[in-house]
DSSP file (Angstrom, degrees, kcal/mol; ACC not computed):
  #  RESIDUE AA STRUCTURE BP1 BP2  ACC     N-H-->O    O-->H-N    N-H-->O    O-->H-N    TCO  KAPPA ALPHA  PHI   PSI    X-CA   Y-CA   Z-CA
    1    1 A M              0   0    0      0, 0.0     3,-0.1     0, 0.0     6,-0.0   0.000 360.0 360.0 360.0 138.5   -4.9    2.0   19.9
    2    2 A N        -     0   0    0      1,-0.2     2,-0.3     2,-0.0     3,-0.0   0.967 360.0 -41.5 -76.2 -54.7   -3.1    3.7   22.7
    3    3 A G     >  -     0   0    0      1,-0.0     4,-2.3     0, 0.0    -1,-0.2  -0.861  69.6 -62.7-160.3-168.8   -1.3    6.7   21.2
    4    4 A V  H  > S+     0   0    0     -2,-0.3     4,-2.8     1,-0.2     5,-0.2   0.865 122.2  57.3 -60.8 -39.4    0.6    8.3   18.5
    5    5 A K  H  > S+     0   0    0      1,-0.2     4,-2.2     2,-0.2    -1,-0.2   0.943 110.6  42.9 -58.5 -48.9    3.6    6.0   19.0
    6    6 A E  H  > S+     0   0    0      2,-0.2     4,-2.4     1,-0.2    -1,-0.2   0.884 112.7  53.8 -65.0 -38.6    1.5    2.9   18.4
    7    7 A I  H  X S+     0   0    0     -4,-2.3     4,-2.4     1,-0.2    -2,-0.2   0.927 110.1  47.1 -61.4 -45.1   -0.2    4.5   15.5
    8    8 A L  H  X S+     0   0    0     -4,-2.8     4,-2.6     2,-0.2    -2,-0.2   0.898 111.1  51.3 -64.5 -40.3    3.1    5.3   13.8
    9    9 A E  H  X S+     0   0    0     -4,-2.2     4,-2.2    -5,-0.2    -1,-0.2   0.902 111.5  47.5 -64.3 -40.5    4.4    1.8   14.4
   10   10 A I  H  X S+     0   0    0     -4,-2.4     4,-2.5     2,-0.2    -2,-0.2   0.914 112.0  50.4 -64.5 -42.9    1.3    0.3   12.9
   11   11 A A  H  X S+     0   0    0     -4,-2.4     4,-2.0     2,-0.2    -2,-0.2   0.909 110.1  49.4 -62.9 -42.6    1.5    2.7    9.9
   12   12 A I  H  X S+     0   0    0     -4,-2.6     4,-2.2     1,-0.2    -1,-0.2   0.928 111.8  49.1 -62.2 -44.9    5.2    1.7    9.4
   13   13 A K  H  X S+     0   0    0     -4,-2.2     4,-2.5     1,-0.2    -2,-0.2   0.896 109.6  52.1 -61.7 -40.3    4.3   -2.0    9.5
   14   14 A S  H  X S+     0   0    0     -4,-2.5     4,-2.3     1,-0.2    -1,-0.2   0.878 109.5  49.2 -66.4 -35.9    1.5   -1.5    7.0
   15   15 A E  H  X S+     0   0    0     -4,-2.0     4,-2.4     2,-0.2    -1,-0.2   0.882 110.3  50.9 -69.8 -38.2    3.9    0.3    4.6
   16   16 A I  H  X S+     0   0    0     -4,-2.2     4,-2.2     2,-0.2    -2,-0.2   0.945 113.5  44.9 -61.2 -48.6    6.4   -2.5    4.9
   17   17 A D  H  X S+     0   0    0     -4,-2.5     4,-2.5     1,-0.2    -2,-0.2   0.895 112.4  51.3 -64.1 -40.9    3.7   -5.1    4.1
   18   18 A A  H  X S+     0   0    0     -4,-2.3     4,-2.6     2,-0.2     5,-0.2   0.923 110.0  49.2 -63.6 -44.1    2.3   -3.1    1.3
   19   19 A A  H  X S+     0   0    0     -4,-2.4     4,-2.0     1,-0.2    -1,-0.2   0.914 111.6  50.0 -61.3 -42.2    5.7   -2.7   -0.4
   20   20 A E  H  X S+     0   0    0     -4,-2.2     4,-2.0     1,-0.2    -2,-0.2   0.921 111.1  48.8 -62.0 -44.2    6.3   -6.4    0.0
   21   21 A N  H  X S+     0   0    0     -4,-2.5     4,-2.6     1,-0.2    -2,-0.2   0.905 109.6  50.9 -64.3 -42.2    2.9   -7.2   -1.6
   22   22 A Y  H  X S+     0   0    0     -4,-2.6     4,-2.3     1,-0.2    -1,-0.2   0.867 108.4  53.5 -65.3 -33.8    3.5   -4.9   -4.5
   23   23 A G  H  X S+     0   0    0     -4,-2.0     4,-1.8    -5,-0.2    -1,-0.2   0.919 110.8  46.0 -62.4 -43.4    6.8   -6.5   -5.1
   24   24 A K  H  X S+     0   0    0     -4,-2.0     4,-1.9     1,-0.2    -2,-0.2   0.878 111.1  52.9 -66.1 -37.8    5.1  -10.0   -5.2
   25   25 A M  H  X S+     0   0    0     -4,-2.6     4,-1.5     1,-0.2    -2,-0.2   0.901 107.6  51.3 -65.5 -39.7    2.4   -8.6   -7.5
   26   26 A A  H  < S+     0   0    0     -4,-2.3    -1,-0.2     1,-0.2    -2,-0.2   0.889 111.6  47.9 -63.5 -38.9    5.1   -7.3   -9.9
   27   27 A E  H  < S+     0   0    0     -4,-1.8    -1,-0.2     1,-0.2    -2,-0.2   0.841 109.3  54.9 -67.9 -32.9    6.7  -10.7   -9.9
   28   28 A K  H  < S+     0   0    0     -4,-1.9     2,-0.3    -5,-0.1    -2,-0.2   0.810  97.1  71.2 -75.2 -31.5    3.4  -12.5  -10.5
   29   29 A T     <  -     0   0    0     -4,-1.5     0, 0.0    -5,-0.1     0, 0.0  -0.627  52.3-166.5 -94.8 146.7    2.3  -10.6  -13.6
   30   30 A D        +     0   0    0     -2,-0.3     2,-0.9     5,-0.0    -1,-0.1   0.373  61.6 109.3-101.3  -0.4    3.7  -10.9  -17.1
   31   31 A I     >  -     0   0    0      1,-0.2     4,-2.9     2,-0.1     3,-0.2  -0.691  61.7-153.6 -80.3 109.3    1.8   -7.7  -18.2
   32   32 A I  H  > S+     0   0    0     -2,-0.9     4,-2.2   123,-0.3    -1,-0.2   0.877  89.3  47.6 -56.3 -47.2    4.7   -5.3  -18.6
   33   33 A L  H  > S+     0   0    0    122,-0.3     4,-1.7     1,-0.2    -1,-0.2   0.881 114.8  46.6 -65.0 -37.4    2.7   -2.1  -18.0
   34   34 A L  H  > S+     0   0    0     -3,-0.2     4,-2.6     2,-0.2    -2,-0.2   0.894 108.9  55.1 -70.8 -39.7    1.0   -3.6  -14.9
   35   35 A K  H  X S+     0   0    0     -4,-2.9     4,-2.2     1,-0.2    -2,-0.2   0.919 108.0  50.2 -56.6 -44.4    4.4   -4.8  -13.6
   36   36 A D  H  X S+     0   0    0     -4,-2.2     4,-2.3    -5,-0.2    -1,-0.2   0.885 109.5  50.7 -63.0 -39.6    5.7   -1.2  -13.9
   37   37 A K  H  X S+     0   0    0     -4,-1.7     4,-2.6     2,-0.2    -2,-0.2   0.905 109.8  49.9 -65.9 -40.9    2.7    0.1  -12.0
   38   38 A F  H  X S+     0   0    0     -4,-2.6     4,-2.4     2,-0.2    -2,-0.2   0.891 111.2  49.0 -65.0 -38.1    3.2   -2.4   -9.2
   39   39 A K  H  X S+     0   0    0     -4,-2.2     4,-2.4     2,-0.2    -2,-0.2   0.895 110.2  52.1 -66.5 -39.3    6.9   -1.5   -9.0
   40   40 A F  H  X S+     0   0    0     -4,-2.3     4,-2.2     2,-0.2    -2,-0.2   0.941 111.2  46.6 -59.0 -48.2    5.9    2.2   -8.8
   41   41 A L  H  X S+     0   0    0     -4,-2.6     4,-2.4     1,-0.2    -2,-0.2   0.882 109.1  55.1 -63.5 -38.4    3.5    1.4   -6.0
   42   42 A Q  H  X S+     0   0    0     -4,-2.4     4,-2.0     1,-0.2    -1,-0.2   0.938 109.8  46.5 -58.5 -47.0    6.1   -0.6   -4.2
   43   43 A N  H  X S+     0   0    0     -4,-2.4     4,-2.1     1,-0.2    -2,-0.2   0.860 109.4  54.7 -65.2 -35.6    8.5    2.4   -4.4
   44   44 A E  H  X S+     0   0    0     -4,-2.2     4,-2.3     2,-0.2    -1,-0.2   0.935 108.8  47.7 -60.9 -46.2    5.7    4.7   -3.1
   45   45 A E  H  X S+     0   0    0     -4,-2.4     4,-2.3     1,-0.2    -2,-0.2   0.868 109.3  53.4 -66.2 -36.2    5.2    2.5   -0.1
   46   46 A I  H  X S+     0   0    0     -4,-2.0     4,-1.8     1,-0.2    -1,-0.2   0.912 109.8  49.3 -62.5 -41.5    8.9    2.4    0.6
   47   47 A G  H  X S+     0   0    0     -4,-2.1     4,-2.1     2,-0.2    -2,-0.2   0.895 108.7  51.9 -63.5 -41.2    8.9    6.2    0.5
   48   48 A H  H  X S+     0   0    0     -4,-2.3     4,-2.6     1,-0.2     5,-0.2   0.906 106.6  54.6 -61.9 -41.4    5.9    6.4    2.9
   49   49 A R  H  X S+     0   0    0     -4,-2.3     4,-2.7     1,-0.2    -1,-0.2   0.925 108.0  49.0 -57.8 -44.9    7.8    4.1    5.3
   50   50 A K  H  X S+     0   0    0     -4,-1.8     4,-2.3     2,-0.2    -1,-0.2   0.901 110.3  50.7 -63.3 -41.4   10.8    6.5    5.3
   51   51 A V  H  X S+     0   0    0     -4,-2.1     4,-2.2     1,-0.2    -1,-0.2   0.929 113.3  45.9 -60.8 -45.5    8.5    9.5    5.9
   52   52 A L  H  X S+     0   0    0     -4,-2.6     4,-2.6     2,-0.2    -2,-0.2   0.883 110.7  52.1 -67.1 -39.2    6.8    7.7    8.8
   53   53 A E  H  X S+     0   0    0     -4,-2.7     4,-2.3    -5,-0.2    -1,-0.2   0.900 110.5  49.1 -64.3 -39.3   10.2    6.6   10.3
   54   54 A N  H  X S+     0   0    0     -4,-2.3     4,-1.9     2,-0.2    -2,-0.2   0.910 111.3  49.1 -64.7 -42.0   11.4   10.2   10.2
   55   55 A L  H  X S+     0   0    0     -4,-2.2     4,-2.4     2,-0.2     5,-0.2   0.912 110.4  51.5 -62.4 -42.2    8.3   11.4   11.9
   56   56 A F  H  X S+     0   0    0     -4,-2.6     4,-3.0     1,-0.2    -2,-0.2   0.926 108.9  50.5 -59.6 -45.5    8.7    8.7   14.5
   57   57 A K  H  < S+     0   0    0     -4,-2.3    -1,-0.2     1,-0.2    -2,-0.2   0.857 111.9  48.3 -63.0 -35.6   12.3    9.8   15.2
   58   58 A K  H  < S+     0   0    0     -4,-1.9    -1,-0.2     1,-0.2    -2,-0.2   0.911 118.2  39.1 -70.2 -41.9   11.2   13.4   15.5
   59   59 A K  H  < S+     0   0    0     -4,-2.4    -2,-0.2     1,-0.2    -1,-0.2   0.833 130.2  27.8 -78.0 -32.6    8.4   12.6   17.9
   60   60 A F  S >< S-     0   0    0     -4,-3.0     3,-1.9    -5,-0.2    -1,-0.2  -0.539  80.9-166.9-130.4  65.8   10.2    9.9   19.9
   61   61 A P  T 3  S+     0   0    0      0, 0.0     3,-0.1     0, 0.0    -3,-0.1  -0.265  74.7  11.2 -60.1 136.4   14.0   10.7   19.8
   62   62 A G  T 3  S+     0   0    0      1,-0.3     2,-0.3    -5,-0.1    -5,-0.1   0.331 100.7 118.1  82.0  -8.5   16.2    7.8   20.9
   63   63 A E    <   -     0   0    0     -3,-1.9    -1,-0.3    -7,-0.2     2,-0.3  -0.668  62.4-123.8 -93.2 148.3   13.3    5.3   21.0
   64   64 A N        -     0   0    0     -2,-0.3     2,-0.5    -3,-0.1    -1,-0.0  -0.628  22.7-114.9 -87.8 146.8   13.3    2.2   18.8
   65   65 A I        -     0   0    0     -2,-0.3     2,-0.7   -57,-0.0    -1,-0.0  -0.695  27.4-160.1 -78.4 126.5   10.4    1.4   16.5
   66   66 A S        -     0   0    0     -2,-0.5   -57,-0.1     0, 0.0    -1,-0.0  -0.891   9.8-147.7-113.0 101.8    8.7   -1.7   17.7
   67   67 A L        -     0   0    0     -2,-0.7   -57,-0.1     1,-0.1   -58,-0.1  -0.448  20.7-114.5 -71.7 137.3    6.7   -3.2   14.8
   68   68 A P        -     0   0    0      0, 0.0    -1,-0.1     0, 0.0     2,-0.1  -0.350  31.3-111.9 -68.6 151.1    3.5   -5.0   15.8
   69   69 A E    >   -     0   0    0      1,-0.1     3,-2.0     3,-0.1   -56,-0.0  -0.390  41.9 -84.0 -77.6 159.0    3.3   -8.7   15.2
   70   70 A K  T 3  S+     0   0    0      1,-0.3    -1,-0.1     2,-0.1     0, 0.0  -0.352 119.7  30.4 -58.0 143.6    0.9  -10.3   12.6
   71   71 A G  T 3  S+     0   0    0      2,-0.1    -1,-0.3    -3,-0.1    -2,-0.0   0.168 106.6  76.3  89.9 -18.9   -2.5  -10.7   14.1
   72   72 A K  S <  S+     0   0    0     -3,-2.0    -2,-0.1     2,-0.0    -3,-0.1   0.100  77.2  90.8-108.6  20.6   -2.1   -7.6   16.4
   73   73 A I        -     0   0    0      2,-0.1    -2,-0.1    -5,-0.1     4,-0.1  -0.936  68.3-144.0-119.6 141.1   -2.6   -5.1   13.6
   74   74 A P        +     0   0    0      0, 0.0    -1,-0.1     0, 0.0     3,-0.1   0.630  68.8  98.6 -80.2 -12.3   -5.9   -3.6   12.6
   75   75 A F  S    S-     0   0    0      1,-0.1     2,-0.3   -65,-0.1    -2,-0.1  -0.418  88.9 -91.6 -79.6 154.1   -5.3   -3.4    8.9
   76   76 A P        -     0   0    0      0, 0.0     2,-0.2     0, 0.0    -1,-0.1  -0.433  42.9-126.7 -64.9 123.4   -6.7   -6.1    6.5
   77   77 A E        +     0   0    0     -2,-0.3     2,-0.4    -4,-0.1    19,-0.0  -0.483  33.6 178.5 -72.2 140.0   -4.1   -8.8    6.1
   78   78 A F        +     0   0    0     -2,-0.2     2,-0.4     2,-0.0   -57,-0.1  -0.967  10.1 179.0-149.4 124.0   -3.3   -9.5    2.5
   79   79 A E        -     0   0    0     -2,-0.4     2,-0.5   -58,-0.0    13,-0.0  -0.995  28.7-126.3-130.1 132.0   -0.8  -11.9    1.0
   80   80 A V        -     0   0    0     -2,-0.4     2,-0.3     2,-0.0    -2,-0.0  -0.638  32.7-170.4 -77.5 125.5   -0.3  -12.5   -2.7
   81   81 A K    >   -     0   0    0     -2,-0.5     3,-1.6     1,-0.1     8,-0.1  -0.856  32.2-118.0-118.7 154.7   -0.6  -16.2   -3.5
   82   82 A D  T 3  S+     0   0    0     -2,-0.3    -1,-0.1     1,-0.3    -2,-0.0   0.793 110.8  54.1 -60.4 -30.9    0.3  -18.1   -6.7
   83   83 A D  T 3  S+     0   0    0      2,-0.0     2,-0.3    -3,-0.0    -1,-0.3   0.357  83.6 113.3 -89.8   8.0   -3.3  -19.3   -7.3
   84   84 A M    <   -     0   0    0     -3,-1.6     2,-0.1     1,-0.1    -4,-0.0  -0.588  64.9-127.8 -83.8 139.4   -4.9  -15.8   -7.1
   85   85 A Q     >  -     0   0    0     -2,-0.3     4,-2.3     1,-0.1     3,-0.2  -0.486  25.7-113.3 -75.2 154.0   -6.5  -14.3  -10.2
   86   86 A L  H  > S+     0   0    0      1,-0.2     4,-2.7     2,-0.2     5,-0.2   0.898 117.9  53.9 -56.1 -42.7   -5.3  -10.8  -11.1
   87   87 A S  H  > S+     0   0    0      1,-0.2     4,-2.3     2,-0.2    -1,-0.2   0.878 108.3  49.7 -62.5 -37.3   -8.8   -9.3  -10.3
   88   88 A E  H  > S+     0   0    0     -3,-0.2     4,-2.4     2,-0.2    -1,-0.2   0.909 110.9  49.5 -67.2 -42.4   -8.6  -10.9   -6.8
   89   89 A I  H  X S+     0   0    0     -4,-2.3     4,-2.5     1,-0.2    -2,-0.2   0.934 112.4  47.6 -61.0 -46.5   -5.2   -9.5   -6.2
   90   90 A L  H  X S+     0   0    0     -4,-2.7     4,-2.7     2,-0.2    -2,-0.2   0.896 110.5  51.7 -64.3 -40.6   -6.3   -6.0   -7.3
   91   91 A N  H  X S+     0   0    0     -4,-2.3     4,-2.3     2,-0.2    -1,-0.2   0.927 111.8  46.6 -60.3 -45.6   -9.4   -6.2   -5.1
   92   92 A K  H  X S+     0   0    0     -4,-2.4     4,-2.1     2,-0.2    -2,-0.2   0.911 112.8  49.5 -63.6 -42.8   -7.4   -7.1   -2.1
   93   93 A A  H  X S+     0   0    0     -4,-2.5     4,-2.4     1,-0.2    -2,-0.2   0.904 110.1  51.2 -63.5 -41.5   -4.8   -4.3   -2.8
   94   94 A M  H  X S+     0   0    0     -4,-2.7     4,-2.6     2,-0.2     5,-0.2   0.915 108.2  51.9 -61.4 -43.3   -7.7   -1.8   -3.3
   95   95 A E  H  X S+     0   0    0     -4,-2.3     4,-2.3     1,-0.2    -1,-0.2   0.911 111.0  48.3 -59.0 -43.2   -9.1   -2.8    0.1
   96   96 A S  H  X S+     0   0    0     -4,-2.1     4,-2.5     2,-0.2    -2,-0.2   0.899 111.5  49.0 -65.1 -41.5   -5.7   -2.3    1.7
   97   97 A E  H  X S+     0   0    0     -4,-2.4     4,-2.5     2,-0.2    -2,-0.2   0.895 111.0  49.9 -66.4 -39.6   -5.3    1.1    0.1
   98   98 A K  H  X S+     0   0    0     -4,-2.6     4,-2.1     2,-0.2    -2,-0.2   0.919 111.6  49.0 -64.2 -43.5   -8.7    2.2    1.2
   99   99 A W  H  X S+     0   0    0     -4,-2.3     4,-2.7    -5,-0.2    -2,-0.2   0.937 111.4  49.5 -59.8 -46.6   -8.0    1.1    4.7
  100  100 A A  H  X S+     0   0    0     -4,-2.5     4,-2.5     1,-0.2     5,-0.2   0.903 108.6  52.4 -61.7 -42.8   -4.7    2.9    4.7
  101  101 A A  H  X S+     0   0    0     -4,-2.5     4,-1.6     1,-0.2    -1,-0.2   0.929 113.7  43.5 -59.0 -45.5   -6.3    6.2    3.5
  102  102 A N  H  X S+     0   0    0     -4,-2.1     4,-2.3     2,-0.2    -2,-0.2   0.874 110.6  56.0 -67.6 -37.4   -8.8    6.0    6.3
  103  103 A F  H  X S+     0   0    0     -4,-2.7     4,-2.4     1,-0.2    -2,-0.2   0.921 108.8  46.6 -59.9 -45.4   -6.2    5.1    8.8
  104  104 A Y  H  X S+     0   0    0     -4,-2.5     4,-2.2     2,-0.2    -1,-0.2   0.829 108.8  55.2 -69.9 -30.7   -4.1    8.2    7.9
  105  105 A K  H  X S+     0   0    0     -4,-1.6     4,-1.1    -5,-0.2    -1,-0.2   0.925 112.0  43.9 -63.6 -43.3   -7.2   10.4    8.1
  106  106 A D  H  X S+     0   0    0     -4,-2.3     4,-0.8     1,-0.2     3,-0.3   0.883 111.2  54.6 -66.5 -38.4   -7.8    9.1   11.6
  107  107 A M  H >X S+     0   0    0     -4,-2.4     4,-1.1     1,-0.2     3,-0.9   0.891 100.9  59.7 -61.9 -40.0   -4.1    9.5   12.4
  108  108 A E  H >< S+     0   0    0     -4,-2.2     3,-0.5     1,-0.3    -1,-0.2   0.878 101.7  54.0 -55.7 -39.6   -4.3   13.2   11.4
  109  109 A K  H 3< S+     0   0    0     -4,-1.1    -1,-0.3    -3,-0.3    -2,-0.2   0.769 108.8  49.1 -66.9 -26.0   -7.0   13.8   14.0
  110  110 A K  H << S+     0   0    0     -3,-0.9    -1,-0.2    -4,-0.8    -2,-0.2   0.614  93.3  89.6 -92.1 -13.2   -4.7   12.4   16.8
  111  111 A L    <<  -     0   0    0     -4,-1.1     3,-0.0    -3,-0.5     6,-0.0  -0.534  58.6-159.9 -84.9 153.3   -1.6   14.4   15.8
  112  112 A E        +     0   0    0     -2,-0.2     2,-0.1     5,-0.0    -1,-0.1   0.874  63.1  72.2-100.8 -47.0   -1.0   17.8   17.4
  113  113 A K  S  > S-     0   0    0      1,-0.1     4,-2.5     4,-0.0     5,-0.2  -0.450  75.5-130.1 -79.8 145.4    1.4   19.7   15.3
  114  114 A E  H  > S+     0   0    0      1,-0.2     4,-2.5     2,-0.2     5,-0.2   0.874 108.9  55.5 -60.3 -38.6    0.4   21.1   11.9
  115  115 A E  H  > S+     0   0    0      2,-0.2     4,-1.7     1,-0.2    -1,-0.2   0.906 109.9  46.2 -60.9 -41.6    3.4   19.7   10.2
  116  116 A E  H  > S+     0   0    0      2,-0.2     4,-2.2     1,-0.2    -2,-0.2   0.905 111.5  51.0 -67.4 -42.4    2.5   16.2   11.5
  117  117 A K  H  X S+     0   0    0     -4,-2.5     4,-2.6     1,-0.2    -2,-0.2   0.889 108.2  53.5 -61.0 -39.1   -1.1   16.6   10.5
  118  118 A A  H  X S+     0   0    0     -4,-2.5     4,-2.6     2,-0.2    -1,-0.2   0.883 107.3  51.1 -64.0 -38.8    0.1   17.6    7.0
  119  119 A I  H  X S+     0   0    0     -4,-1.7     4,-2.7     2,-0.2    -2,-0.2   0.936 111.7  46.6 -63.3 -46.7    2.1   14.4    6.7
  120  120 A A  H  X S+     0   0    0     -4,-2.2     4,-2.3     2,-0.2    -2,-0.2   0.900 113.3  49.2 -62.3 -41.4   -0.9   12.3    7.7
  121  121 A K  H  X S+     0   0    0     -4,-2.6     4,-2.3     2,-0.2    -1,-0.2   0.915 111.4  49.4 -64.6 -43.0   -3.1   14.2    5.2
  122  122 A Y  H  X S+     0   0    0     -4,-2.6     4,-2.5     2,-0.2    -2,-0.2   0.932 111.6  48.3 -60.3 -47.6   -0.5   13.7    2.5
  123  123 A L  H  X S+     0   0    0     -4,-2.7     4,-2.6     1,-0.2     5,-0.2   0.890 110.3  51.9 -63.0 -39.1   -0.2   10.0    3.1
  124  124 A S  H  X S+     0   0    0     -4,-2.3     4,-2.2     1,-0.2    -1,-0.2   0.930 111.0  47.3 -61.4 -45.4   -4.0    9.6    3.2
  125  125 A A  H  X S+     0   0    0     -4,-2.3     4,-2.1     1,-0.2    -2,-0.2   0.894 111.7  51.0 -63.9 -39.8   -4.3   11.4   -0.2
  126  126 A M  H  X S+     0   0    0     -4,-2.5     4,-2.1     2,-0.2    -2,-0.2   0.927 110.4  48.2 -64.0 -45.0   -1.5    9.2   -1.6
  127  127 A E  H  X S+     0   0    0     -4,-2.6     4,-2.1     1,-0.2    -1,-0.2   0.886 110.6  52.3 -63.8 -37.8   -3.1    6.0   -0.5
  128  128 A E  H  X S+     0   0    0     -4,-2.2     4,-1.9    -5,-0.2    -1,-0.2   0.893 107.7  51.1 -65.1 -38.4   -6.4    7.2   -2.0
  129  129 A S  H  X S+     0   0    0     -4,-2.1     4,-2.1     1,-0.2    -2,-0.2   0.874 108.0  53.0 -66.3 -35.1   -4.7    7.9   -5.3
  130  130 A H  H  X S+     0   0    0     -4,-2.1     4,-2.6     2,-0.2     5,-0.2   0.908 105.5  55.3 -62.6 -41.0   -3.2    4.3   -5.2
  131  131 A Y  H  X S+     0   0    0     -4,-2.1     4,-2.4     1,-0.2    -2,-0.2   0.931 110.0  44.7 -56.3 -47.6   -6.8    3.0   -4.7
  132  132 A Y  H  X S+     0   0    0     -4,-1.9     4,-2.1     2,-0.2    -1,-0.2   0.854 110.5  53.8 -70.9 -33.6   -8.0    4.8   -7.8
  133  133 A L  H  X S+     0   0    0     -4,-2.1     4,-1.7     2,-0.2    -1,-0.2   0.935 112.8  44.5 -61.6 -45.4   -4.9    3.6   -9.9
  134  134 A L  H  X S+     0   0    0     -4,-2.6     4,-2.5     1,-0.2    -2,-0.2   0.867 108.9  57.5 -66.7 -36.2   -5.7    0.0   -8.8
  135  135 A K  H  X S+     0   0    0     -4,-2.4     4,-2.0    -5,-0.2    -1,-0.2   0.909 106.3  48.5 -61.9 -41.4   -9.4    0.5   -9.5
  136  136 A S  H  X S+     0   0    0     -4,-2.1     4,-1.7     1,-0.2    -1,-0.2   0.886 111.9  49.6 -66.9 -36.3   -8.7    1.5  -13.1
  137  137 A E  H  X S+     0   0    0     -4,-1.7     4,-2.7     2,-0.2    -2,-0.2   0.865 107.6  55.3 -67.1 -35.5   -6.4   -1.6  -13.5
  138  138 A L  H  X S+     0   0    0     -4,-2.5     4,-2.8     2,-0.2     5,-0.2   0.913 105.1  51.8 -63.7 -42.2   -9.2   -3.7  -12.0
  139  139 A E  H  X S+     0   0    0     -4,-2.0     4,-1.6     1,-0.2    -1,-0.2   0.909 112.4  46.2 -60.9 -41.1  -11.6   -2.5  -14.7
  140  140 A L  H  X S+     0   0    0     -4,-1.7     4,-2.2     2,-0.2    -2,-0.2   0.900 110.4  53.7 -65.9 -40.3   -9.0   -3.4  -17.3
  141  141 A A  H  X S+     0   0    0     -4,-2.7     4,-2.1     1,-0.2    -2,-0.2   0.920 107.5  50.1 -62.3 -43.7   -8.4   -6.8  -15.6
  142  142 A Y  H  < S+     0   0    0     -4,-2.8     4,-0.3     1,-0.2    -1,-0.2   0.894 116.9  41.9 -60.6 -38.4  -12.1   -7.7  -15.7
  143  143 A N  H  < S+     0   0    0     -4,-1.6     4,-0.2    -5,-0.2    -1,-0.2   0.765 126.7  29.9 -79.1 -25.3  -12.3   -6.8  -19.4
  144  144 A F  H  X S+     0   0    0     -4,-2.2     4,-3.2     2,-0.1     5,-0.3   0.416  82.4  99.3-122.0   2.4   -9.0   -8.4  -20.4
  145  145 A E  H  X S+     0   0    0     -4,-2.1     4,-1.4     1,-0.2    -3,-0.1   0.946  97.4  38.7 -56.0 -47.8   -8.2  -11.4  -18.2
  146  146 A L  H  > S+     0   0    0     -4,-0.3     4,-1.8     1,-0.2    -1,-0.2   0.901 114.7  54.6 -67.3 -40.8   -9.5  -13.8  -20.9
  147  147 A Y  H  > S+     0   0    0     -4,-0.2     4,-3.4     1,-0.2    -2,-0.2   0.903 105.7  52.7 -60.4 -41.9   -8.0  -11.7  -23.6
  148  148 A D  H  < S+     0   0    0     -4,-3.2    -1,-0.2     1,-0.2    -2,-0.2   0.868 107.8  51.6 -61.7 -36.7   -4.6  -11.9  -22.0
  149  149 A E  H  < S+     0   0    0     -4,-1.4     3,-0.4    -5,-0.3    -1,-0.2   0.871 117.5  38.3 -68.8 -35.1   -4.8  -15.7  -21.8
  150  150 A V  H  < S+     0   0    0     -4,-1.8     2,-0.5     1,-0.2    -2,-0.2   0.874 128.6  31.4 -82.1 -39.4   -5.7  -15.9  -25.5
  151  151 A H    ><  +     0   0    0     -4,-3.4     3,-2.0    -5,-0.2    -1,-0.2  -0.677  67.1 169.5-121.5  75.1   -3.4  -13.2  -26.8
  152  152 A E  T 3  S+     0   0    0     -2,-0.5     3,-0.5    -3,-0.4    -1,-0.1   0.663  73.8  62.1 -66.4 -15.6   -0.4  -13.3  -24.4
  153  153 A M  T >  S+     0   0    0      1,-0.2     3,-1.5     2,-0.1    -1,-0.3   0.422  73.1 102.8 -87.1   2.8    1.7  -10.9  -26.6
  154  154 A M  T <  S+     0   0    0     -3,-2.0    -1,-0.2     1,-0.3    -2,-0.1   0.849  86.4  36.6 -54.9 -40.1   -0.9   -8.1  -26.1
  155  155 A H  T 3  S+     0   0    0     -3,-0.5  -123,-0.3    -4,-0.2     2,-0.3   0.222  82.3 127.4-103.8  15.1    1.3   -6.2  -23.6
  156  156 A V    <   -     0   0    0     -3,-1.5  -125,-0.1  -124,-0.1    -3,-0.0  -0.556  59.3-122.9 -73.7 133.0    4.7   -6.8  -25.0
  157  157 A G              0   0    0     -2,-0.3    -1,-0.1     1,-0.1    -2,-0.0  -0.024 360.0 360.0 -69.6 177.3    6.6   -3.5  -25.4
  158  158 A P              0   0    0      0, 0.0    -1,-0.1     0, 0.0    -2,-0.1   0.490 360.0 360.0 -65.8 360.0    8.0   -2.2  -28.7
């Protein structure tokens, strides 16, 4: 990666993709509580995108954000497909969150101003918290995938 501008553009692209994936994940599941968590994560990623776009505008006033094309981005590509098991989706999402947390830790080292470093540190911590939220859901998925198929009303709200 060349510099901060490219790092920010990659980060923005990763947040766009993550939000899109969480939206697809919310559509895919019939488990109400999990659907709500995926929507929560989708909104979190949308918020991260806005934070990064604001940082980009401050650092590069008047310049346009140029999102990298697929295949030219270092983060693990992940697309939700209809034939994926819930556990597979959660594993892929966890991998993406772990990558994002590490990416923002590296980004923090490349930024100069304390305010910018704080933003990168915050984003890293948020992505790490997403990882652990997904990890707890994965443990439930392993324990309950079969149960959900047998007892589909298990997660229906009051």
